[in-house]
C-alpha positions as CSV (number, residue, x, y, z in Angstrom):
1,X,-48.4,9.0,185.8
2,X,-50.0,6.6,188.2
3,X,-51.2,8.2,191.5
4,X,-53.5,7.2,194.3
5,X,-55.7,9.2,196.7
6,X,-53.9,10.5,199.8
7,X,-57.0,10.0,201.9
8,X,-57.5,6.8,203.9
9,X,-60.8,5.4,202.7
10,X,-62.8,2.2,202.2
11,X,-64.8,2.0,199.0
12,X,-68.1,0.3,199.4
13,X,-69.3,-1.4,196.2
14,X,-72.6,-3.2,196.1
15,X,-74.3,-5.0,193.3
16,X,-76.7,-2.0,193.1
17,X,-74.5,1.1,193.0
18,X,-71.1,2.7,193.0
19,X,-70.5,5.2,195.8
20,X,-68.2,8.2,195.6
21,X,-65.0,7.5,197.6
22,X,-65.1,11.0,199.1
23,X,-68.2,13.1,199.9
24,X,-66.5,16.2,198.3
25,X,-66.7,14.5,194.9
26,X,-70.5,14.9,195.2
27,X,-70.7,18.2,197.0
28,X,-68.6,20.0,194.3
29,X,-71.5,19.3,191.9
30,X,-73.4,22.2,193.5
31,X,-70.6,24.5,192.5
32,X,-70.7,23.7,188.8
33,X,-74.5,23.9,188.8
34,X,-74.2,27.4,190.1
35,X,-71.3,28.3,187.7
36,X,-73.3,27.3,184.7
37,X,-76.8,28.3,185.9
38,X,-78.1,24.7,185.8
39,X,-81.1,23.6,187.8
40,X,-81.0,20.6,190.1
41,X,-84.5,19.9,189.1
42,X,-83.4,19.3,185.5
43,X,-80.6,16.9,186.6
44,X,-83.1,15.0,188.7
45,X,-85.7,14.8,185.8
46,X,-83.1,13.6,183.3
47,X,-81.9,10.9,185.8
48,X,-85.3,9.6,186.5
49,X,-86.2,9.5,182.9
50,X,-83.0,7.6,182.1
51,X,-83.6,5.1,184.8
52,X,-87.2,4.5,183.5
53,X,-86.1,4.3,179.8
54,X,-83.1,2.1,180.0
55,X,-83.9,-1.7,179.8
56,X,-80.3,-2.9,179.2
57,X,-78.7,-5.2,181.8
58,X,-76.4,-3.8,184.5
59,X,-72.8,-4.1,183.7
60,X,-70.6,-6.0,186.1
61,X,-67.3,-4.2,186.2
62,X,-64.7,-4.4,189.0
63,X,-61.1,-3.3,189.1
64,X,-58.0,-4.0,191.2
65,X,-54.5,-2.5,190.9
66,X,-53.8,0.2,188.4
67,X,-56.4,1.4,185.9
68,X,-55.6,3.7,182.9
69,X,-58.2,6.4,182.3
70,X,-57.9,8.0,178.8
71,X,-59.2,11.6,178.4
72,X,-60.0,13.8,175.4
73,X,-56.6,15.3,175.0
74,X,-55.0,11.9,174.3
75,X,-52.8,11.4,171.2
76,X,-53.7,8.8,168.6
77,X,-53.1,5.1,169.0
78,X,-53.0,5.0,172.8
79,X,-52.2,1.6,174.3
80,X,-52.0,0.3,177.8
81,X,-51.5,-3.1,179.3
82,X,-53.7,-1.9,182.2
83,X,-57.5,-2.1,182.2
84,X,-58.7,1.0,180.4
85,X,-61.6,3.4,181.0
86,X,-62.2,5.8,178.1
87,X,-63.9,9.1,178.6
88,X,-66.6,9.3,175.9
89,X,-65.1,10.3,172.6
90,X,-61.6,9.4,173.8
91,X,-62.4,5.8,172.7
92,X,-61.4,7.0,169.3
93,X,-57.8,7.5,170.5
94,X,-57.2,3.9,171.4
95,X,-55.0,1.7,169.2
96,X,-57.0,-1.4,170.2
97,X,-60.1,-2.1,172.3
98,X,-58.5,-5.2,173.8
99,X,-58.1,-3.8,177.3
100,X,-61.0,-1.3,177.2
101,X,-63.3,-2.3,180.0
102,X,-65.7,0.7,180.2
103,X,-66.6,3.9,178.4
104,X,-67.9,6.8,180.6
105,X,-70.2,8.9,178.5
106,X,-72.8,11.7,178.6
107,X,-73.6,10.5,175.0
108,X,-72.2,13.3,172.9
109,X,-68.9,11.5,172.0
110,X,-69.9,10.7,168.4
111,X,-68.7,9.5,166.0
112,X,-66.1,7.8,168.3
113,X,-68.7,6.4,170.7
114,X,-70.0,4.2,167.9
115,X,-66.8,2.2,168.0
116,X,-67.4,1.1,171.6
117,X,-71.1,0.4,170.9
118,X,-70.3,-1.8,168.0
119,X,-67.7,-3.7,170.1
120,X,-70.2,-4.2,172.9
121,X,-68.1,-2.4,175.5
122,X,-69.9,-1.6,178.7
123,X,-71.0,2.0,178.9
124,X,-71.5,4.2,182.0
125,X,-74.2,6.5,180.8
126,X,-74.6,9.8,182.5
127,X,-77.7,11.9,183.0
128,X,-77.6,15.6,183.3
129,X,-80.2,18.2,182.8
130,X,-79.7,19.0,179.1
131,X,-78.7,15.7,177.6
132,X,-82.0,13.8,177.4
133,X,-82.0,13.7,173.6
134,X,-78.4,12.5,173.6
135,X,-78.9,9.6,176.0
136,X,-82.1,8.6,174.2
137,X,-80.1,8.4,170.9
138,X,-77.5,6.2,172.5
139,X,-80.0,3.8,174.2
140,X,-81.7,3.5,170.8
141,X,-78.4,2.3,169.3
142,X,-77.8,-0.4,171.9
143,X,-79.0,-3.9,171.6
144,X,-81.1,-5.3,174.4
145,X,-78.1,-7.1,175.9
146,X,-75.6,-4.3,175.9
147,X,-74.3,-3.9,179.5
148,X,-74.6,-0.4,181.1
149,X,-74.1,1.4,184.3
150,X,-76.3,4.5,184.9
151,X,-74.9,7.6,186.7
152,X,-76.4,10.9,187.7
153,X,-75.2,14.1,189.4
154,X,-77.9,14.7,192.1
155,X,-77.8,14.3,195.9
156,X,-80.7,11.9,195.7
157,X,-80.6,8.1,196.2
158,X,-82.0,6.7,192.9
159,X,-82.2,2.9,192.9
160,X,-80.2,1.2,190.1
161,X,-78.3,4.5,189.5
162,X,-75.1,5.9,191.1
163,X,-73.5,9.2,191.7
164,X,-69.8,8.4,191.8
165,X,-68.9,12.1,191.9
166,X,-67.2,14.4,189.5
167,X,-68.2,16.6,186.6
168,X,-66.7,16.0,183.1
169,X,-66.6,12.6,181.5
170,X,-62.9,12.5,182.2
171,X,-62.9,13.2,185.9
172,X,-66.0,11.2,186.4
173,X,-64.2,8.3,184.8
174,X,-61.5,8.6,187.4
175,X,-64.2,8.7,190.2
176,X,-65.7,5.6,188.7
177,X,-62.4,3.8,188.5
178,X,-61.8,4.3,192.3
179,X,-65.4,3.5,193.1
180,X,-65.1,0.2,191.3
181,X,-62.0,-0.8,193.2
182,X,-58.9,0.7,191.5
183,X,-56.0,1.2,193.8
184,X,-54.2,3.6,191.4
185,X,-55.2,5.6,188.3
186,X,-52.9,6.4,185.4
187,X,-54.1,9.6,183.6
188,X,-53.5,9.7,179.8
189,X,-54.8,12.5,177.7
190,X,-55.8,14.9,180.5
191,X,-55.2,18.6,180.1
192,X,-56.4,21.6,182.1
193,X,-55.7,24.0,179.2
194,X,-56.3,22.2,175.9
195,X,-59.7,21.2,174.5
196,X,-58.8,17.7,173.3
197,X,-59.3,16.6,169.8
198,X,-61.6,13.8,171.0
199,X,-63.9,16.2,172.8
200,X,-67.2,17.0,171.1
201,X,-67.6,20.3,173.0
202,X,-68.8,23.0,170.6
203,X,-68.2,26.0,172.9
204,X,-64.4,26.4,173.6
205,X,-64.8,29.1,176.2
206,X,-67.3,27.0,178.2
207,X,-65.0,24.0,177.8
208,X,-62.1,25.9,179.4
209,X,-64.2,26.5,182.5
210,X,-65.2,22.8,182.6
211,X,-61.5,21.9,182.5
212,X,-60.8,23.9,185.6
213,X,-63.6,22.1,187.4
214,X,-62.1,18.8,186.2
215,X,-58.8,19.9,187.6
216,X,-60.4,20.7,191.0
217,X,-62.2,17.3,191.1
218,X,-59.0,15.5,190.4
219,X,-57.2,17.4,193.1
220,X,-59.7,16.0,195.6
221,X,-58.3,12.6,194.6
222,X,-54.8,13.9,195.0
223,X,-54.3,13.6,191.2
224,X,-52.3,16.2,189.3
225,X,-53.0,17.0,185.6
226,X,-49.7,17.2,183.7
227,X,-50.7,19.0,180.5
228,X,-49.8,16.9,177.5
């Protein structure tokens, strides 16, 4: 279902960073840090290390009109005529990579993420406090010309990185779609109750909590999850 934010907003997009379209998309991040007992200092440390380590060129990605965002609960052989953003391992659900413009990842979506890497699809690589080894692995697999965007989940301004808002790869992909100019977003493969088969989460109970946070993030954007 294609929906759009109910808020009246202007998205400012520069050559340097994507900005969250609503402040609440960033402030909610304090809530999930508290929920899971994560330290802001760890998020900051991971982000700064990612910025320093990544030598790949900045991806140039812009959207207009409707963008399809594919989440981890998608069925197999998903196809859309719209530009597609895949949330991490959900790239494995796609019938073809023809319209895939970006993969949003915290670098645990293997083996499916390899498909996008081999096809040279731009990646939005995310830093959080406990995924340093994961993003190091992904950077090591990229050639020196692979286009990337770098995202973080801190309140700091970090040059050449962005905090578009959100929490899970899925809802962050939606935040990125709007930050990069999408007027509407079609959700495919989003569920607030089912741990999708393209998810690499190894703790089902923790994932269920994450899905509720995802639902809350999407509600800020006036997007409803229709469980598939």
